[in-house]
Backbone as JSON Lines, residues from 0, in Angstrom:
{"i":0,"aa":"X","n":[167.12,64.3,9.18],"ca":[168.04,63.49,7.84],"c":[168.74,62.39,8.54]}
{"i":1,"aa":"X","n":[169.3,62.57,9.9],"ca":[170.14,61.32,10.37],"c":[170.1,61.55,11.63]}
{"i":2,"aa":"X","n":[169.91,60.31,12.35],"ca":[170.06,60.29,13.87],"c":[171.06,59.28,14.07]}
{"i":3,"aa":"X","n":[171.79,59.66,15.3],"ca":[172.98,58.73,15.74],"c":[173.32,58.9,17.17]}
{"i":4,"aa":"X","n":[173.72,57.94,18.04],"ca":[174.34,57.77,19.24],"c":[173.77,59.11,20.0]}
{"i":5,"aa":"X","n":[172.57,59.39,20.38],"ca":[172.07,60.56,21.26],"c":[171.97,61.89,20.66]}
{"i":6,"aa":"X","n":[172.21,61.75,19.19],"ca":[171.97,63.3,18.67],"c":[171.5,62.94,17.29]}
{"i":7,"aa":"X","n":[171.14,64.1,16.45],"ca":[170.7,63.97,14.94],"c":[171.09,65.04,14.41]}
{"i":8,"aa":"X","n":[171.04,65.07,12.93],"ca":[171.18,66.18,12.11],"c":[169.93,66.37,11.52]}
{"i":9,"aa":"X","n":[169.29,67.67,11.49],"ca":[167.87,68.08,11.05],"c":[168.22,68.92,9.75]}
{"i":10,"aa":"X","n":[167.21,69.37,9.08],"ca":[167.41,70.45,7.99],"c":[165.96,70.94,8.09]}
{"i":11,"aa":"X","n":[166.16,72.4,7.68],"ca":[164.88,73.1,7.4],"c":[165.04,73.83,5.98]}
{"i":12,"aa":"X","n":[164.36,73.76,4.97],"ca":[164.38,74.01,3.54],"c":[163.72,75.53,3.75]}
{"i":13,"aa":"X","n":[164.45,76.53,3.49],"ca":[163.96,77.74,3.45],"c":[163.83,78.17,1.91]}
{"i":14,"aa":"X","n":[162.53,78.55,1.47],"ca":[161.92,78.74,0.11],"c":[161.38,80.18,0.07]}
{"i":15,"aa":"X","n":[162.06,80.58,-1.02],"ca":[161.69,82.01,-1.4],"c":[160.66,82.36,-2.25]}
{"i":16,"aa":"X","n":[159.45,82.38,-2.17],"ca":[158.34,82.44,-2.96],"c":[158.06,83.95,-3.62]}
{"i":17,"aa":"X","n":[158.73,84.86,-3.01],"ca":[158.58,85.96,-3.31],"c":[159.51,86.33,-4.69]}
{"i":18,"aa":"X","n":[159.19,87.8,-5.23],"ca":[159.81,88.0,-6.46],"c":[161.07,88.7,-6.47]}
{"i":19,"aa":"X","n":[161.85,88.99,-5.0],"ca":[162.8,89.69,-4.99],"c":[163.89,88.64,-3.76]}
{"i":20,"aa":"X","n":[165.03,88.74,-3.91],"ca":[166.03,87.98,-3.11],"c":[165.92,88.69,-1.72]}
{"i":21,"aa":"X","n":[166.07,87.91,-0.61],"ca":[166.11,88.51,0.77],"c":[166.86,87.61,1.6]}
{"i":22,"aa":"X","n":[167.05,88.18,2.84],"ca":[167.89,87.33,3.67],"c":[166.81,86.88,4.64]}
{"i":23,"aa":"X","n":[167.05,85.96,5.93],"ca":[166.03,85.39,6.26],"c":[166.71,84.93,7.96]}
{"i":24,"aa":"X","n":[165.52,84.56,8.93],"ca":[165.61,84.29,10.1],"c":[165.0,82.85,10.45]}
{"i":25,"aa":"X","n":[165.47,81.72,11.19],"ca":[165.14,80.82,11.45],"c":[164.93,80.81,12.97]}
{"i":26,"aa":"X","n":[164.17,80.32,13.47],"ca":[164.11,80.04,15.17],"c":[163.59,78.59,15.37]}
{"i":27,"aa":"X","n":[164.1,78.03,15.88],"ca":[163.91,76.57,16.82],"c":[163.81,76.63,18.03]}
{"i":28,"aa":"X","n":[162.87,76.09,18.83],"ca":[162.86,75.91,20.02],"c":[162.82,74.08,20.18]}
{"i":29,"aa":"X","n":[163.64,73.55,20.93],"ca":[163.63,72.22,21.21],"c":[163.55,71.88,22.91]}
{"i":30,"aa":"X","n":[163.22,70.69,23.16],"ca":[163.1,70.25,24.71],"c":[164.45,69.93,24.78]}
{"i":31,"aa":"X","n":[165.03,70.26,25.84],"ca":[166.42,69.69,26.1],"c":[167.41,69.67,25.23]}
{"i":32,"aa":"X","n":[168.64,69.13,25.31],"ca":[169.61,68.86,24.51],"c":[170.61,70.07,24.23]}
{"i":33,"aa":"X","n":[171.6,70.28,23.36],"ca":[172.69,71.01,22.8],"c":[172.46,71.06,21.37]}
{"i":34,"aa":"X","n":[172.74,72.31,21.12],"ca":[172.98,72.72,19.68],"c":[174.47,72.83,19.6]}
{"i":35,"aa":"X","n":[175.02,71.64,18.65],"ca":[176.16,71.75,18.24],"c":[176.62,72.85,17.19]}
{"i":36,"aa":"X","n":[175.86,73.0,15.99],"ca":[176.4,73.78,15.18],"c":[175.0,73.96,14.34]}
{"i":37,"aa":"X","n":[175.07,74.88,13.33],"ca":[174.1,75.08,12.15],"c":[174.75,75.72,11.02]}
{"i":38,"aa":"X","n":[174.61,75.38,9.84],"ca":[175.29,75.76,8.57],"c":[174.53,75.64,7.67]}
{"i":39,"aa":"X","n":[175.18,76.37,6.4],"ca":[174.33,76.41,5.08],"c":[175.61,76.04,4.39]}
{"i":40,"aa":"X","n":[175.51,75.04,3.58],"ca":[176.36,74.63,2.67],"c":[176.94,75.52,1.5]}
{"i":41,"aa":"X","n":[178.25,75.58,1.42],"ca":[178.98,76.57,0.51],"c":[178.64,78.16,0.15]}
{"i":42,"aa":"X","n":[178.17,78.41,1.45],"ca":[178.0,79.93,1.46],"c":[178.31,80.65,2.75]}
{"i":43,"aa":"X","n":[178.88,81.84,2.34],"ca":[179.06,82.45,3.8],"c":[177.94,82.22,4.92]}
{"i":44,"aa":"X","n":[178.63,81.94,6.19],"ca":[177.73,81.66,7.15],"c":[176.77,82.9,7.83]}
{"i":45,"aa":"X","n":[175.98,82.57,8.4],"ca":[175.04,83.49,9.16],"c":[175.71,83.67,10.46]}
{"i":46,"aa":"X","n":[174.59,84.1,11.15],"ca":[174.69,84.48,13.16],"c":[173.82,83.21,13.55]}
{"i":47,"aa":"X","n":[174.4,82.47,14.65],"ca":[173.74,81.74,15.47],"c":[173.89,82.11,16.78]}
{"i":48,"aa":"X","n":[172.45,81.86,17.6],"ca":[172.31,82.44,18.79],"c":[171.79,81.19,19.41]}
{"i":49,"aa":"X","n":[172.17,80.9,20.62],"ca":[171.38,79.81,21.51],"c":[171.05,80.35,22.77]}
{"i":50,"aa":"X","n":[169.91,80.04,23.46],"ca":[169.29,80.47,24.56],"c":[168.16,79.68,25.09]}
{"i":51,"aa":"X","n":[168.37,79.13,26.43],"ca":[167.24,78.25,27.02],"c":[166.41,77.54,26.12]}
{"i":52,"aa":"X","n":[167.19,76.85,25.2],"ca":[166.28,75.48,24.45],"c":[165.98,75.91,23.07]}
{"i":53,"aa":"X","n":[166.22,77.35,22.68],"ca":[165.96,77.74,21.78],"c":[167.24,78.07,20.73]}
{"i":54,"aa":"X","n":[167.5,78.28,19.41],"ca":[168.17,79.13,18.61],"c":[167.7,79.84,17.5]}
{"i":55,"aa":"X","n":[168.43,80.82,17.23],"ca":[168.17,81.44,15.97],"c":[169.47,81.5,15.29]}
{"i":56,"aa":"X","n":[168.87,81.53,13.97],"ca":[170.15,81.56,12.95],"c":[169.51,82.62,12.02]}
{"i":57,"aa":"X","n":[170.36,83.58,11.65],"ca":[170.1,84.7,10.91],"c":[171.11,84.44,9.73]}
{"i":58,"aa":"X","n":[170.21,84.54,8.55],"ca":[171.15,84.28,7.22],"c":[172.43,85.04,7.0]}
{"i":59,"aa":"X","n":[173.47,84.32,6.31],"ca":[174.52,85.16,5.93],"c":[174.58,85.47,4.35]}
{"i":60,"aa":"X","n":[173.51,85.12,3.74],"ca":[173.4,84.95,2.35],"c":[171.89,84.95,2.11]}
{"i":61,"aa":"X","n":[171.58,86.07,0.91],"ca":[170.09,86.07,0.77],"c":[169.56,84.88,-0.18]}
{"i":62,"aa":"X","n":[168.49,84.5,0.12],"ca":[167.81,83.56,-0.89],"c":[167.16,84.43,-2.21]}
{"i":63,"aa":"X","n":[167.6,83.82,-3.53],"ca":[167.03,84.46,-4.72],"c":[165.59,84.15,-4.95]}
{"i":64,"aa":"X","n":[164.91,85.16,-5.66],"ca":[163.58,85.1,-5.69],"c":[163.31,83.57,-6.3]}
{"i":65,"aa":"X","n":[162.36,82.73,-5.89],"ca":[161.98,81.89,-6.53],"c":[162.92,80.51,-5.74]}
{"i":66,"aa":"X","n":[164.05,80.81,-5.2],"ca":[164.97,79.94,-4.99],"c":[164.85,79.44,-3.59]}
{"i":67,"aa":"X","n":[165.61,78.34,-3.22],"ca":[165.57,77.83,-1.68],"c":[167.18,77.62,-1.05]}
{"i":68,"aa":"X","n":[167.29,77.38,-0.08],"ca":[168.5,76.96,0.64],"c":[168.3,76.23,2.08]}
{"i":69,"aa":"X","n":[169.07,75.0,2.15],"ca":[168.77,74.28,3.42],"c":[169.63,74.63,4.32]}
{"i":70,"aa":"X","n":[168.74,74.73,5.38],"ca":[169.81,75.14,6.76],"c":[169.83,73.63,7.36]}
{"i":71,"aa":"X","n":[171.12,73.46,7.91],"ca":[171.22,72.16,8.69],"c":[171.74,72.39,10.04]}
{"i":72,"aa":"X","n":[171.35,71.63,10.89],"ca":[171.52,71.85,12.3],"c":[171.99,70.58,13.06]}
{"i":73,"aa":"X","n":[172.98,70.28,13.9],"ca":[173.4,69.22,14.85],"c":[173.14,69.4,16.07]}
{"i":74,"aa":"X","n":[171.88,68.55,16.53],"ca":[171.69,68.84,18.01],"c":[171.97,67.24,18.7]}
{"i":75,"aa":"X","n":[172.42,67.42,20.02],"ca":[172.57,66.12,20.91],"c":[171.61,66.21,22.29]}
{"i":76,"aa":"X","n":[171.33,64.86,22.28],"ca":[170.4,64.81,23.7],"c":[169.12,65.83,23.56]}
{"i":77,"aa":"X","n":[168.48,65.93,22.45],"ca":[167.17,66.59,22.23],"c":[166.11,65.75,21.65]}
{"i":78,"aa":"X","n":[164.92,66.43,21.6],"ca":[163.79,65.68,21.1],"c":[163.96,65.97,19.49]}
{"i":79,"aa":"X","n":[163.68,64.96,18.73],"ca":[163.79,65.18,17.28],"c":[162.57,66.05,16.36]}
{"i":80,"aa":"X","n":[161.68,66.26,17.34],"ca":[160.52,67.53,16.78],"c":[160.57,68.4,17.68]}
{"i":81,"aa":"X","n":[160.81,69.49,17.05],"ca":[161.1,70.7,17.69],"c":[159.49,71.36,18.43]}
{"i":82,"aa":"X","n":[159.65,71.98,19.52],"ca":[158.33,72.81,20.23],"c":[157.76,73.73,19.23]}
{"i":83,"aa":"X","n":[158.62,74.43,18.42],"ca":[158.32,75.49,17.6],"c":[159.64,75.71,16.54]}
{"i":84,"aa":"X","n":[159.04,76.25,15.4],"ca":[159.83,76.57,14.27],"c":[159.15,77.81,13.78]}
{"i":85,"aa":"X","n":[160.09,78.64,13.19],"ca":[159.62,79.84,12.48],"c":[160.63,80.18,11.47]}
{"i":86,"aa":"X","n":[160.35,80.84,10.52],"ca":[160.96,81.34,9.36],"c":[160.56,82.54,9.16]}
{"i":87,"aa":"X","n":[161.18,83.93,9.42],"ca":[160.82,85.0,9.6],"c":[159.56,85.38,10.08]}
{"i":88,"aa":"X","n":[159.44,84.58,11.29],"ca":[158.27,85.02,11.88],"c":[157.05,83.81,11.34]}
{"i":89,"aa":"X","n":[157.19,83.26,10.39],"ca":[156.06,82.47,10.03],"c":[156.25,80.74,10.24]}
{"i":90,"aa":"X","n":[155.33,80.35,10.95],"ca":[155.41,78.65,11.5],"c":[155.84,78.1,10.36]}
{"i":91,"aa":"X","n":[156.99,77.03,10.86],"ca":[157.3,75.97,9.58],"c":[156.12,75.13,9.3]}
{"i":92,"aa":"X","n":[156.19,74.45,8.28],"ca":[155.27,73.24,7.74],"c":[155.91,72.01,8.09]}
{"i":93,"aa":"X","n":[155.32,70.92,8.1],"ca":[156.19,69.57,7.72],"c":[156.55,68.98,8.69]}
{"i":94,"aa":"X","n":[156.1,69.16,9.98],"ca":[156.78,68.41,11.22],"c":[155.73,67.58,11.5]}
């Protein structure tokens, strides 16, 4: 989304194509860097864990059936392309 002075803000759009609302989990793996924060605008925040170049964000709000929600994250001194990304264990697309 935006690069600046050794860091960037990225986004993963979580899309719920199912017929029922449900929670979600995103896992990212980056080369180097430090995760500053991750958030979803205007809703209760989930749980964020970081370990060895990976971070996991477990939702604080369900995504409605047919709906979507953007998860944003701020990283410093990291590659702008993740080594890996999954949502609920399914590989992310669009990188």
